[in-house]
C-alpha positions in Angstrom: -13.3 -0.4 -4.7 -10.9 2.4 -5.5 -10.0 2.7 -1.8 -9.0 -0.9 -1.6 -6.9 -0.9 -4.8 -5.1 2.3 -3.9 -4.4 1.0 -0.3 -3.0 -2.2 -1.7 -0.5 -0.2 -3.6 0.6 1.9 -0.6 -1.7 4.9 -1.2 -4.7 6.0 0.8 -8.0 7.9 0.3 -7.7 10.6 2.9 -11.3 12.0 2.6 -14.6 11.4 1.0 -16.6 14.5 0.2 -20.2 13.9 -0.9 -23.0 16.2 -1.9 -25.8 13.8 -1.2 -26.8 12.9 2.4 -27.5 9.2 2.7 -25.5 8.2 -0.4 -24.1 4.7 -0.2 -20.5 5.9 -0.6 -20.8 7.4 2.9 -21.6 4.0 4.4 -18.7 2.4 2.4 -16.3 5.1 3.6 -17.3 4.5 7.2 -16.8 0.7 6.8 -13.3 1.3 5.3 -12.3 3.9 7.9 -12.2 6.8 5.4 -13.2 10.1 6.9 -16.2 11.6 5.2 -18.1 14.9 5.1 -21.4 15.9 3.4 -21.4 19.2 1.7 -24.9 20.1 0.6 -25.7 22.4 -2.3 -28.8 24.3 -1.2 -31.2 24.7 -4.1 -32.6 28.1 -5.0 -30.1 30.1 -3.0 -27.8 32.1 -5.3 -24.8 32.0 -3.0 -25.2 28.3 -2.2 -22.5 27.1 -4.7 -19.9 29.5 -3.3 -20.8 28.4 0.2 -20.5 24.7 -0.7 -17.2 25.3 -2.5 -15.8 27.1 0.5 -16.7 24.1 2.6 -15.0 21.8 0.0 -11.9 24.0 -0.1 -11.6 24.0 3.7 -12.0 20.3 3.9 -9.4 19.7 1.1 -6.9 22.2 2.6 -7.1 20.2 5.8 -5.9 17.0 4.1 -3.5 18.2 1.3 -4.6 15.7 -1.3 -2.3 14.7 -4.2 -5.4 14.3 -6.4 -9.1 14.9 -6.1 -11.0 12.2 -7.9 -14.5 13.1 -8.8 -17.0 10.3 -9.2 -20.8 10.8 -9.4 -20.3 14.5 -8.5 -22.8 16.1 -10.9 -21.9 19.7 -10.1 -20.3 22.3 -12.3 -17.4 23.7 -10.3 -16.7 27.5 -10.5 -13.7 28.6 -12.5 -12.1 29.9 -9.3 -12.4 26.5 -7.6 -11.0 24.7 -10.6 -8.1 27.2 -10.9 -7.3 26.7 -7.2 -7.1 22.9 -7.6 -5.7 22.8 -11.1 -3.6 19.8 -11.8 -5.3 17.8 -9.0 -8.9 17.5 -10.2 -9.6 14.3 -12.1 -13.0 13.2 -13.4 -14.5 10.1 -14.9 -17.2 10.4 -17.6 -19.3 7.5 -19.0 -18.7 8.2 -22.7 -15.9 8.6 -25.1 -15.1 12.4 -24.9 -15.2 14.7 -26.7 -18.4 13.1 -27.9 -21.4 13.1 -25.5 -20.3 15.5 -22.7 -22.6 16.4 -19.9 -25.0 14.7 -17.5 -26.4 12.1 -19.8 -23.2 10.5 -21.3 -24.5 6.9 -21.2 -27.9 7.7 -22.7 -26.5 10.1 -25.3 -23.8 7.7 -26.5 -26.3 4.8 -26.6 -28.7 6.9 -28.6 -26.0 7.8 -31.1 -24.8 5.7 -34.1 -21.4 5.2 -32.4 -20.1 1.7 -32.8 -17.8 2.1 -29.8 -19.1 3.0 -26.3 -16.9 3.6 -23.3 -15.4 5.7 -20.6 -13.1 8.7 -20.3 -10.9 9.8 -17.4 -9.9 13.4 -17.8 -8.5 16.5 -16.1 -11.1 18.9 -14.9 -10.9 22.3 -16.5 -13.3 25.3 -16.5 -15.5 23.7 -19.2 -18.0 20.8 -18.9 -16.1 17.6 -19.7 -13.6 19.5 -21.8 -10.3 18.8 -19.9 -7.4 16.9 -21.3 -8.0 13.1 -21.6 -5.9 11.0 -19.3 -7.3 7.6 -20.4 -10.1 6.1 -22.4 -11.4 2.5 -22.8 -14.1 1.3 -25.1 -16.1 -1.7 -26.1 -17.8 -2.5 -29.4 -21.6 -2.1 -29.5 -23.1 -5.5 -30.3 -26.5 -6.2 -31.9 -29.3 -6.4 -29.4 -27.4 -4.3 -26.8 -29.9 -2.6 -24.5 -29.4 0.6 -22.6 -29.3 -1.3 -19.4 -26.6 -3.6 -20.8 -24.6 -0.7 -22.0 -24.8 1.1 -18.6 -23.7 -2.1 -16.9 -20.7 -2.5 -19.2 -19.8 1.2 -18.9 -19.8 0.9 -15.1 -17.6 -2.2 -15.2 -15.1 -0.3 -17.4 -15.2 2.7 -15.0 -14.4 0.5 -12.0 -11.3 -0.8 -13.9 -10.1 2.3 -15.7 -10.4 4.9 -12.9 -8.2 3.1 -10.3 -5.7 2.2 -13.0 -5.5 5.8 -14.1 -5.2 7.2 -10.5 -2.5 4.7 -9.8 -0.6 5.7 -12.9 -0.9 9.4 -11.8 0.5 8.4 -8.4 3.4 6.6 -10.0 2.2 3.1 -9.5 0.8 0.3 -11.5 -2.1 -2.1 -10.9 
């Protein structure tokens, strides 16, 4: 979806990097003609993260991206990697930051007493979901809202807000 929206505005996704072999995004990238590469993080090997980030860096240096949009990438990047790509790393988080950072944003915000649930697009810094906020969008929790309903609504908002924010960064509008 992001690829189609950006392309319609004269931009292109130059590379998809994925850390999960067999992920659906790889199939979508192939159908859209977007080059892709799997970079696996080997579990239990201390130097695996540095090896994976070296592969990410080599791939990114080969395409010179204006921005690096993280989506579903549930890895904590090293400070060195973040510094190298500072001002280019953008992330989307399924909660209204600074509340509910981390891997369980939907579940944590749903379990809270928050009356507003939503999504945050932010710069990636050396912390976990602590970068400066670029955009947020929320919706009001309604009586009877289930976790599944909340997750569906959050994903709908993500699919709208992320491409809008990336286009704004690229100097365009939706």
